[in-house]
A tleap script that builds the chain and sets N, CA, C and O, in Angstrom:
source leaprc.protein.ff14SB
mol = sequence {
  NMET ASN VAL ASN ASP THR ILE THR LEU PHE
  ARG PRO VAL GLY PRO LYS GLU LEU GLU LEU
  ILE ARG ALA SER GLY ASN LEU ALA PHE PRO
  PRO ARG LEU PRO GLU GLN PRO ILE PHE TYR
  PRO VAL LEU ASN GLU GLU TYR ALA VAL GLU
  ILE ALA ARG GLU TRP ASN VAL LYS ALA SER
  GLY ALA GLY TYR VAL THR ARG PHE ARG VAL
  CYS LYS ASP PHE VAL THR LYS TYR GLN VAL
  GLN THR VAL GLY ASN SER THR HIE GLN GLU
  LEU TRP ILE PRO SER GLU GLU LEU SER ALA
  PHE ASN GLU ASN ILE VAL GLY GLU ILE GLU
  VAL ILE ALA GLU PHE ARG CLYS
}
set mol.1.N position { 86.738 156.200 91.668 }
set mol.1.CA position { 87.193 155.883 93.006 }
set mol.1.C position { 88.206 156.934 93.449 }
set mol.1.O position { 89.072 157.339 92.673 }
set mol.2.N position { 88.094 157.361 94.672 }
set mol.2.CA position { 88.965 158.353 95.268 }
set mol.2.C position { 90.282 157.698 95.671 }
set mol.2.O position { 90.284 156.557 96.132 }
set mol.3.N position { 91.402 158.400 95.507 }
set mol.3.CA position { 92.716 157.867 95.875 }
set mol.3.C position { 92.757 157.516 97.367 }
set mol.3.O position { 93.512 156.627 97.763 }
set mol.4.N position { 91.970 158.187 98.192 }
set mol.4.CA position { 91.919 157.868 99.622 }
set mol.4.C position { 91.261 156.516 99.885 }
set mol.4.O position { 91.365 155.983 100.990 }
set mol.5.N position { 90.590 155.962 98.888 }
set mol.5.CA position { 89.942 154.654 99.013 }
set mol.5.C position { 90.870 153.513 98.606 }
set mol.5.O position { 90.461 152.353 98.573 }
set mol.6.N position { 92.126 153.853 98.297 }
set mol.6.CA position { 93.092 152.847 97.854 }
set mol.6.C position { 94.342 152.884 98.720 }
set mol.6.O position { 94.589 153.839 99.457 }
set mol.7.N position { 95.108 151.831 98.607 }
set mol.7.CA position { 96.420 151.767 99.244 }
set mol.7.C position { 97.430 151.414 98.159 }
set mol.7.O position { 97.149 150.586 97.292 }
set mol.8.N position { 98.587 152.030 98.204 }
set mol.8.CA position { 99.643 151.739 97.234 }
set mol.8.C position { 100.510 150.614 97.771 }
set mol.8.O position { 100.979 150.653 98.909 }
set mol.9.N position { 100.711 149.613 96.927 }
set mol.9.CA position { 101.558 148.477 97.270 }
set mol.9.C position { 102.626 148.299 96.200 }
set mol.9.O position { 102.559 148.904 95.129 }
set mol.10.N position { 103.602 147.467 96.504 }
set mol.10.CA position { 104.725 147.207 95.609 }
set mol.10.C position { 104.921 145.704 95.507 }
set mol.10.O position { 104.574 144.954 96.420 }
set mol.11.N position { 105.482 145.275 94.385 }
set mol.11.CA position { 105.773 143.847 94.211 }
set mol.11.C position { 107.051 143.707 93.402 }
set mol.11.O position { 107.113 144.146 92.254 }
set mol.12.N position { 108.081 143.090 94.001 }
set mol.12.CA position { 109.287 142.788 93.240 }
set mol.12.C position { 109.032 141.563 92.377 }
set mol.12.O position { 108.462 140.581 92.853 }
set mol.13.N position { 109.442 141.606 91.124 }
set mol.13.CA position { 109.205 140.489 90.207 }
set mol.13.C position { 110.427 140.254 89.335 }
set mol.13.O position { 111.273 141.131 89.160 }
set mol.14.N position { 110.495 139.048 88.794 }
set mol.14.CA position { 111.525 138.702 87.820 }
set mol.14.C position { 110.966 138.859 86.418 }
set mol.14.O position { 109.807 139.239 86.246 }
set mol.15.N position { 111.787 138.566 85.409 }
set mol.15.CA position { 111.373 138.752 84.013 }
set mol.15.C position { 110.147 137.932 83.609 }
set mol.15.O position { 109.291 138.438 82.882 }
set mol.16.N position { 110.042 136.692 84.058 }
set mol.16.CA position { 108.914 135.847 83.655 }
set mol.16.C position { 107.598 136.386 84.204 }
set mol.16.O position { 106.600 136.454 83.487 }
set mol.17.N position { 107.602 136.770 85.488 }
set mol.17.CA position { 106.373 137.313 86.067 }
set mol.17.C position { 106.017 138.641 85.406 }
set mol.17.O position { 104.842 138.913 85.163 }
set mol.18.N position { 107.007 139.461 85.118 }
set mol.18.CA position { 106.740 140.731 84.452 }
set mol.18.C position { 106.116 140.510 83.074 }
set mol.18.O position { 105.210 141.243 82.680 }
set mol.19.N position { 106.589 139.520 82.354 }
set mol.19.CA position { 106.025 139.207 81.036 }
set mol.19.C position { 104.534 138.845 81.157 }
set mol.19.O position { 103.721 139.264 80.333 }
set mol.20.N position { 104.190 138.073 82.176 }
set mol.20.CA position { 102.792 137.687 82.390 }
set mol.20.C position { 101.930 138.880 82.823 }
set mol.20.O position { 100.767 138.984 82.433 }
set mol.21.N position { 102.498 139.761 83.615 }
set mol.21.CA position { 101.778 140.991 84.004 }
set mol.21.C position { 101.491 141.822 82.757 }
set mol.21.O position { 100.375 142.306 82.569 }
set mol.22.N position { 102.493 141.982 81.918 }
set mol.22.CA position { 102.317 142.758 80.675 }
set mol.22.C position { 101.291 142.104 79.751 }
set mol.22.O position { 100.539 142.801 79.070 }
set mol.23.N position { 101.257 140.770 79.723 }
set mol.23.CA position { 100.283 140.053 78.894 }
set mol.23.C position { 98.850 140.318 79.362 }
set mol.23.O position { 97.909 140.186 78.579 }
set mol.24.N position { 98.681 140.691 80.634 }
set mol.24.CA position { 97.350 141.013 81.162 }
set mol.24.C position { 96.960 142.462 80.862 }
set mol.24.O position { 95.890 142.915 81.269 }
set mol.25.N position { 97.821 143.183 80.156 }
set mol.25.CA position { 97.586 144.609 79.940 }
set mol.25.C position { 97.978 145.431 81.156 }
set mol.25.O position { 97.490 146.545 81.344 }
set mol.26.N position { 98.857 144.881 81.979 }
set mol.26.CA position { 99.307 145.516 83.225 }
set mol.26.C position { 98.160 145.680 84.224 }
set mol.26.O position { 98.119 146.640 84.993 }
set mol.27.N position { 97.237 144.726 84.194 }
set mol.27.CA position { 96.052 144.823 85.057 }
set mol.27.C position { 95.970 143.742 86.117 }
set mol.27.O position { 95.128 143.827 87.011 }
set mol.28.N position { 96.834 142.709 86.041 }
set mol.28.CA position { 96.699 141.597 86.988 }
set mol.28.C position { 98.030 140.867 87.165 }
set mol.28.O position { 98.895 140.870 86.288 }
set mol.29.N position { 98.155 140.247 88.328 }
set mol.29.CA position { 99.288 139.379 88.598 }
set mol.29.C position { 98.913 137.962 88.200 }
set mol.29.O position { 97.755 137.568 88.342 }
set mol.30.N position { 99.878 137.183 87.700 }
set mol.30.CA position { 99.567 135.823 87.235 }
set mol.30.C position { 99.270 134.887 88.403 }
set mol.30.O position { 99.687 135.138 89.533 }
set mol.31.N position { 98.549 133.811 88.117 }
set mol.31.CA position { 98.277 132.820 89.163 }
set mol.31.C position { 99.583 132.289 89.752 }
set mol.31.O position { 100.613 132.249 89.080 }
set mol.32.N position { 99.520 131.896 90.984 }
set mol.32.CA position { 100.687 131.316 91.656 }
set mol.32.C position { 100.933 129.910 91.142 }
set mol.32.O position { 100.004 129.225 90.713 }
set mol.33.N position { 102.171 129.489 91.186 }
set mol.33.CA position { 102.532 128.117 90.855 }
set mol.33.C position { 102.177 127.229 92.049 }
set mol.33.O position { 102.025 127.738 93.159 }
set mol.34.N position { 102.042 125.925 91.850 }
set mol.34.CA position { 101.665 125.037 92.962 }
set mol.34.C position { 102.564 125.178 94.196 }
set mol.34.O position { 102.095 125.033 95.325 }
set mol.35.N position { 103.844 125.458 93.984 }
set mol.35.CA position { 104.769 125.602 95.115 }
set mol.35.C position { 104.753 127.010 95.727 }
set mol.35.O position { 105.571 127.314 96.595 }
set mol.36.N position { 103.832 127.865 95.282 }
set mol.36.CA position { 103.714 129.233 95.785 }
set mol.36.C position { 102.322 129.435 96.407 }
set mol.36.O position { 101.419 129.942 95.741 }
set mol.37.N position { 102.148 129.049 97.653 }
set mol.37.CA position { 100.819 129.141 98.276 }
set mol.37.C position { 100.395 130.561 98.656 }
set mol.37.O position { 99.232 130.813 98.970 }
set mol.38.N position { 101.366 131.486 98.621 }
set mol.38.CA position { 101.070 132.860 99.052 }
set mol.38.C position { 101.576 133.862 98.024 }
set mol.38.O position { 102.677 133.724 97.491 }
set mol.39.N position { 100.760 134.863 97.758 }
set mol.39.CA position { 101.155 136.032 96.957 }
set mol.39.C position { 101.466 137.121 97.965 }
set mol.39.O position { 100.641 137.408 98.833 }
set mol.40.N position { 102.625 137.728 97.871 }
set mol.40.CA position { 102.978 138.727 98.875 }
set mol.40.C position { 103.390 140.069 98.266 }
set mol.40.O position { 104.540 140.250 97.868 }
set mol.41.N position { 102.457 140.992 98.199 }
set mol.41.CA position { 102.838 142.371 97.872 }
set mol.41.C position { 103.474 142.992 99.117 }
set mol.41.O position { 103.164 142.601 100.243 }
set mol.42.N position { 104.352 143.949 98.906 }
set mol.42.CA position { 105.027 144.589 100.037 }
set mol.42.C position { 104.531 146.020 100.210 }
set mol.42.O position { 103.993 146.629 99.285 }
set mol.43.N position { 104.726 146.539 101.418 }
set mol.43.CA position { 104.138 147.824 101.771 }
set mol.43.C position { 104.998 149.038 101.464 }
set mol.43.O position { 104.508 150.167 101.515 }
set mol.44.N position { 106.287 148.827 101.142 }
set mol.44.CA position { 107.107 150.004 100.863 }
set mol.44.C position { 108.105 149.729 99.750 }
set mol.44.O position { 108.546 148.598 99.546 }
set mol.45.N position { 108.441 150.775 99.052 }
set mol.45.CA position { 109.322 150.684 97.895 }
set mol.45.C position { 110.721 150.217 98.274 }
set mol.45.O position { 111.341 149.447 97.539 }
set mol.46.N position { 111.217 150.675 99.411 }
set mol.46.CA position { 112.566 150.313 99.849 }
set mol.46.C position { 112.725 148.788 99.962 }
set mol.46.O position { 113.722 148.224 99.510 }
set mol.47.N position { 111.756 148.151 100.553 }
set mol.47.CA position { 111.801 146.694 100.705 }
set mol.47.C position { 111.683 146.004 99.346 }
set mol.47.O position { 112.384 145.025 99.091 }
set mol.48.N position { 110.814 146.498 98.479 }
set mol.48.CA position { 110.654 145.920 97.142 }
set mol.48.C position { 111.961 146.033 96.344 }
set mol.48.O position { 112.339 145.096 95.641 }
set mol.49.N position { 112.640 147.157 96.450 }
set mol.49.CA position { 113.922 147.351 95.769 }
set mol.49.C position { 114.950 146.349 96.291 }
set mol.49.O position { 115.698 145.756 95.514 }
set mol.50.N position { 114.981 146.166 97.596 }
set mol.50.CA position { 115.920 145.225 98.199 }
set mol.50.C position { 115.708 143.809 97.652 }
set mol.50.O position { 116.673 143.129 97.301 }
set mol.51.N position { 114.465 143.370 97.580 }
set mol.51.CA position { 114.171 142.030 97.066 }
set mol.51.C position { 114.523 141.922 95.585 }
set mol.51.O position { 115.167 140.961 95.162 }
set mol.52.N position { 114.099 142.910 94.801 }
set mol.52.CA position { 114.369 142.877 93.358 }
set mol.52.C position { 115.869 142.843 93.079 }
set mol.52.O position { 116.331 142.073 92.236 }
set mol.53.N position { 116.619 143.668 93.779 }
set mol.53.CA position { 118.061 143.778 93.552 }
set mol.53.C position { 118.814 142.549 94.065 }
set mol.53.O position { 119.704 142.037 93.386 }
set mol.54.N position { 118.458 142.076 95.262 }
set mol.54.CA position { 119.237 141.014 95.883 }
set mol.54.C position { 118.748 139.599 95.553 }
set mol.54.O position { 119.545 138.660 95.554 }
set mol.55.N position { 117.470 139.436 95.276 }
set mol.55.CA position { 116.933 138.095 95.040 }
set mol.55.C position { 116.591 137.857 93.569 }
set mol.55.O position { 117.043 136.874 92.982 }
set mol.56.N position { 115.805 138.737 92.975 }
set mol.56.CA position { 115.370 138.517 91.595 }
set mol.56.C position { 116.547 138.567 90.617 }
set mol.56.O position { 116.620 137.743 89.705 }
set mol.57.N position { 117.457 139.508 90.791 }
set mol.57.CA position { 118.614 139.596 89.890 }
set mol.57.C position { 119.454 138.335 90.006 }
set mol.57.O position { 119.887 137.773 88.999 }
set mol.58.N position { 119.684 137.892 91.235 }
set mol.58.CA position { 120.477 136.689 91.461 }
set mol.58.C position { 119.810 135.458 90.846 }
set mol.58.O position { 120.487 134.603 90.275 }
set mol.59.N position { 118.487 135.368 90.962 }
set mol.59.CA position { 117.755 134.193 90.491 }
set mol.59.C position { 117.542 134.169 88.978 }
set mol.59.O position { 117.542 133.101 88.365 }
set mol.60.N position { 117.361 135.350 88.378 }
set mol.60.CA position { 116.980 135.347 86.961 }
set mol.60.C position { 117.687 136.393 86.102 }
set mol.60.O position { 117.348 136.554 84.930 }
set mol.61.N position { 118.655 137.097 86.658 }
set mol.61.CA position { 119.415 138.067 85.877 }
set mol.61.C position { 118.826 139.457 85.826 }
set mol.61.O position { 119.486 140.402 85.394 }
set mol.62.N position { 117.562 139.589 86.274 }
set mol.62.CA position { 116.923 140.913 86.288 }
set mol.62.C position { 115.860 140.933 87.382 }
set mol.62.O position { 115.268 139.907 87.720 }
set mol.63.N position { 115.637 142.114 87.919 }
set mol.63.CA position { 114.590 142.313 88.913 }
set mol.63.C position { 113.884 143.622 88.649 }
set mol.63.O position { 114.501 144.599 88.224 }
set mol.64.N position { 112.606 143.640 88.899 }
set mol.64.CA position { 111.789 144.824 88.645 }
set mol.64.C position { 110.939 145.114 89.878 }
set mol.64.O position { 110.539 144.201 90.601 }
set mol.65.N position { 110.674 146.380 90.102 }
set mol.65.CA position { 109.761 146.776 91.172 }
set mol.65.C position { 108.507 147.314 90.513 }
set mol.65.O position { 108.558 148.245 89.709 }
set mol.66.N position { 107.375 146.712 90.867 }
set mol.66.CA position { 106.097 147.209 90.372 }
set mol.66.C position { 105.386 147.972 91.481 }
set mol.66.O position { 105.573 147.706 92.668 }
set mol.67.N position { 104.566 148.927 91.058 }
set mol.67.CA position { 103.753 149.710 91.992 }
set mol.67.C position { 102.322 149.683 91.479 }
set mol.67.O position { 102.079 149.760 90.275 }
set mol.68.N position { 101.379 149.572 92.410 }
set mol.68.CA position { 99.973 149.512 92.016 }
set mol.68.C position { 99.109 149.902 93.210 }
set mol.68.O position { 99.571 149.929 94.350 }
set mol.69.N position { 97.854 150.199 92.925 }
set mol.69.CA position { 96.910 150.569 93.978 }
set mol.69.C position { 95.824 149.508 94.082 }
set mol.69.O position { 95.409 148.919 93.085 }
set mol.70.N position { 95.374 149.280 95.313 }
set mol.70.CA position { 94.336 148.289 95.588 }
set mol.70.C position { 93.275 148.948 96.471 }
set mol.70.O position { 93.589 149.810 97.293 }
set mol.71.N position { 92.028 148.540 96.297 }
set mol.71.CA position { 90.937 149.046 97.147 }
set mol.71.C position { 91.259 148.774 98.609 }
set mol.71.O position { 91.490 147.633 99.007 }
set mol.72.N position { 91.272 149.828 99.391 }
set mol.72.CA position { 91.599 149.723 100.807 }
set mol.72.C position { 90.632 148.804 101.547 }
set mol.72.O position { 91.056 148.016 102.393 }
set mol.73.N position { 89.345 148.895 101.240 }
set mol.73.CA position { 88.343 148.056 101.910 }
set mol.73.C position { 88.636 146.571 101.720 }
set mol.73.O position { 88.418 145.777 102.636 }
set mol.74.N position { 89.120 146.191 100.558 }
set mol.74.CA position { 89.416 144.786 100.294 }
set mol.74.C position { 90.661 144.332 101.050 }
set mol.74.O position { 90.653 143.275 101.681 }
set mol.75.N position { 91.712 145.113 100.989 }
set mol.75.CA position { 93.019 144.672 101.473 }
set mol.75.C position { 93.156 144.746 103.003 }
set mol.75.O position { 94.043 144.102 103.563 }
set mol.76.N position { 92.312 145.504 103.676 }
set mol.76.CA position { 92.450 145.634 105.129 }
set mol.76.C position { 92.129 144.346 105.880 }
set mol.76.O position { 92.405 144.252 107.076 }
set mol.77.N position { 91.559 143.365 105.213 }
set mol.77.CA position { 91.299 142.090 105.892 }
set mol.77.C position { 92.566 141.248 106.062 }
set mol.77.O position { 92.560 140.256 106.791 }
set mol.78.N position { 93.642 141.640 105.397 }
set mol.78.CA position { 94.905 140.917 105.508 }
set mol.78.C position { 95.813 141.616 106.514 }
set mol.78.O position { 96.037 142.824 106.436 }
set mol.79.N position { 96.327 140.841 107.448 }
set mol.79.CA position { 97.205 141.386 108.485 }
set mol.79.C position { 98.593 141.663 107.908 }
set mol.79.O position { 99.120 140.868 107.130 }
set mol.80.N position { 99.177 142.792 108.296 }
set mol.80.CA position { 100.537 143.128 107.878 }
set mol.80.C position { 101.505 142.166 108.566 }
set mol.80.O position { 101.448 141.968 109.780 }
set mol.81.N position { 102.388 141.575 107.772 }
set mol.81.CA position { 103.403 140.662 108.280 }
set mol.81.C position { 104.760 141.353 108.237 }
set mol.81.O position { 105.163 141.852 107.186 }
set mol.82.N position { 105.468 141.390 109.357 }
set mol.82.CA position { 106.827 141.921 109.397 }
set mol.82.C position { 107.755 140.719 109.408 }
set mol.82.O position { 107.729 139.911 110.336 }
set mol.83.N position { 108.583 140.603 108.363 }
set mol.83.CA position { 109.366 139.382 108.158 }
set mol.83.C position { 110.875 139.587 108.313 }
set mol.83.O position { 111.661 138.732 107.906 }
set mol.84.N position { 111.263 140.660 108.871 }
set mol.84.CA position { 112.677 140.955 109.083 }
set mol.84.C position { 112.728 142.201 109.942 }
set mol.84.O position { 112.151 142.246 111.029 }
set mol.85.N position { 113.425 143.214 109.447 }
set mol.85.CA position { 113.419 144.465 110.204 }
set mol.85.C position { 112.095 145.198 109.976 }
set mol.85.O position { 111.234 144.709 109.245 }
set mol.86.N position { 111.935 146.334 110.580 }
set mol.86.CA position { 110.641 147.040 110.561 }
set mol.86.C position { 110.209 147.497 109.172 }
set mol.86.O position { 109.032 147.796 108.970 }
set mol.87.N position { 111.127 147.560 108.208 }
set mol.87.CA position { 110.730 147.950 106.844 }
set mol.87.C position { 110.313 146.746 106.002 }
set mol.87.O position { 109.800 146.917 104.896 }
set mol.88.N position { 110.523 145.550 106.501 }
set mol.88.CA position { 110.193 144.328 105.766 }
set mol.88.C position { 108.753 143.919 106.045 }
set mol.88.O position { 108.484 142.930 106.726 }
set mol.89.N position { 107.841 144.708 105.500 }
set mol.89.CA position { 106.420 144.467 105.729 }
set mol.89.C position { 105.730 144.067 104.434 }
set mol.89.O position { 105.950 144.661 103.379 }
set mol.90.N position { 104.890 143.044 104.543 }
set mol.90.CA position { 104.185 142.527 103.381 }
set mol.90.C position { 102.821 142.005 103.798 }
set mol.90.O position { 102.546 141.804 104.981 }
set mol.91.N position { 101.982 141.793 102.811 }
set mol.91.CA position { 100.687 141.155 103.029 }
set mol.91.C position { 100.785 139.747 102.486 }
set mol.91.O position { 101.428 139.520 101.461 }
set mol.92.N position { 100.158 138.801 103.158 }
set mol.92.CA position { 100.144 137.430 102.677 }
set mol.92.C position { 98.762 137.123 102.153 }
set mol.92.O position { 97.814 136.955 102.919 }
set mol.93.N position { 98.657 137.050 100.836 }
set mol.93.CA position { 97.392 136.768 100.172 }
set mol.93.C position { 97.405 135.296 99.758 }
set mol.93.O position { 98.234 134.914 98.932 }
set mol.94.N position { 96.523 134.458 100.297 }
set mol.94.CA position { 96.496 133.064 99.866 }
set mol.94.C position { 96.305 132.982 98.354 }
set mol.94.O position { 95.530 133.747 97.781 }
set mol.95.N position { 97.007 132.062 97.715 }
set mol.95.CA position { 96.974 131.982 96.255 }
set mol.95.C position { 95.562 131.833 95.706 }
set mol.95.O position { 95.272 132.320 94.614 }
set mol.96.N position { 94.682 131.170 96.444 }
set mol.96.CA position { 93.307 131.014 95.952 }
set mol.96.C position { 92.510 132.317 96.009 }
set mol.96.O position { 91.405 132.385 95.471 }
set mol.97.N position { 93.051 133.345 96.647 }
set mol.97.CA position { 92.383 134.646 96.717 }
set mol.97.C position { 92.997 135.675 95.763 }
set mol.97.O position { 92.578 136.833 95.745 }
set mol.98.N position { 93.979 135.258 94.979 }
set mol.98.CA position { 94.665 136.187 94.077 }
set mol.98.C position { 93.729 136.759 93.023 }
set mol.98.O position { 93.845 137.933 92.671 }
set mol.99.N position { 92.817 135.963 92.518 }
set mol.99.CA position { 91.870 136.458 91.522 }
set mol.99.C position { 91.043 137.620 92.085 }
set mol.99.O position { 90.865 138.635 91.413 }
set mol.100.N position { 90.547 137.476 93.294 }
set mol.100.CA position { 89.786 138.551 93.944 }
set mol.100.C position { 90.683 139.759 94.198 }
set mol.100.O position { 90.247 140.901 94.055 }
set mol.101.N position { 91.944 139.507 94.576 }
set mol.101.CA position { 92.900 140.591 94.770 }
set mol.101.C position { 93.063 141.369 93.467 }
set mol.101.O position { 93.000 142.598 93.456 }
set mol.102.N position { 93.274 140.637 92.363 }
set mol.102.CA position { 93.436 141.285 91.055 }
set mol.102.C position { 92.224 142.127 90.686 }
set mol.102.O position { 92.374 143.199 90.100 }
set mol.103.N position { 91.035 141.662 91.018 }
set mol.103.CA position { 89.812 142.413 90.720 }
set mol.103.C position { 89.732 143.728 91.496 }
set mol.103.O position { 88.974 144.624 91.126 }
set mol.104.N position { 90.507 143.842 92.561 }
set mol.104.CA position { 90.495 145.044 93.384 }
set mol.104.C position { 91.676 145.971 93.118 }
set mol.104.O position { 91.871 146.953 93.835 }
set mol.105.N position { 92.467 145.662 92.085 }
set mol.105.CA position { 93.534 146.570 91.663 }
set mol.105.C position { 92.875 147.728 90.929 }
set mol.105.O position { 92.025 147.530 90.061 }
set mol.106.N position { 93.278 148.933 91.290 }
set mol.106.CA position { 92.725 150.148 90.692 }
set mol.106.C position { 93.778 150.724 89.742 }
set mol.106.O position { 94.859 151.122 90.176 }
set mol.107.N position { 93.462 150.765 88.464 }
set mol.107.CA position { 94.422 151.273 87.483 }
set mol.107.C position { 95.392 150.190 87.059 }
set mol.107.O position { 95.106 149.000 87.189 }
set mol.108.N position { 96.541 150.607 86.552 }
set mol.108.CA position { 97.521 149.679 86.012 }
set mol.108.C position { 98.653 149.404 86.985 }
set mol.108.O position { 98.936 150.193 87.885 }
set mol.109.N position { 99.282 148.277 86.779 }
set mol.109.CA position { 100.502 147.903 87.496 }
set mol.109.C position { 101.653 148.531 86.709 }
set mol.109.O position { 101.801 148.275 85.514 }
set mol.110.N position { 102.461 149.346 87.372 }
set mol.110.CA position { 103.547 150.020 86.655 }
set mol.110.C position { 104.908 149.591 87.181 }
set mol.110.O position { 105.068 149.329 88.373 }
set mol.111.N position { 105.886 149.520 86.286 }
set mol.111.CA position { 107.268 149.227 86.663 }
set mol.111.C position { 107.929 150.548 87.018 }
set mol.111.O position { 107.944 151.486 86.220 }
set mol.112.N position { 108.481 150.608 88.241 }
set mol.112.CA position { 109.109 151.859 88.681 }
set mol.112.C position { 110.616 151.748 88.863 }
set mol.112.O position { 111.296 152.756 89.055 }
set mol.113.N position { 111.147 150.512 88.803 }
set mol.113.CA position { 112.607 150.321 88.913 }
set mol.113.C position { 112.988 149.011 88.241 }
set mol.113.O position { 112.207 148.061 88.191 }
set mol.114.N position { 114.208 148.990 87.727 }
set mol.114.CA position { 114.725 147.807 87.040 }
set mol.114.C position { 116.186 147.613 87.429 }
set mol.114.O position { 116.955 148.571 87.492 }
set mol.115.N position { 116.558 146.360 87.688 }
set mol.115.CA position { 117.924 146.029 88.079 }
set mol.115.C position { 118.391 144.834 87.263 }
set mol.115.O position { 117.626 143.903 87.011 }
set mol.116.N position { 119.672 144.872 86.849 }
set mol.116.CA position { 120.249 143.774 86.063 }
set mol.116.C position { 121.645 143.463 86.587 }
set mol.116.O position { 122.273 144.270 87.272 }
set mol.117.N position { 122.111 142.255 86.238 }
set mol.117.CA position { 123.493 141.861 86.609 }
set mol.117.C position { 124.484 142.776 85.961 }
set mol.117.O position { 125.689 142.611 86.148 }
savepdb mol mol.pdb
quit
């Protein structure tokens, strides 16, 4: 697959989610919990860093930013959601579609930043 056929996304995660990602061989995100109806990857690293640093560290003592590529043809069906300022952009993937999303990840999910208390 050509890199032009993919889009790079980011996902801020805490230690528990990172452990589950690693258990998949860095190939998939874990299923959502019942109280998590949406999986939301974000469109830029700056926003992912903000969430990891300000939310994940506060909630669990550590935050990580993951980076991964997804097939562009698959992900373009999801509308970009702006949830704050113009850099706060994410995709809302219904939890029941996460398995299909994972199947469209190209390569591995990599950790590109880590934050701790």
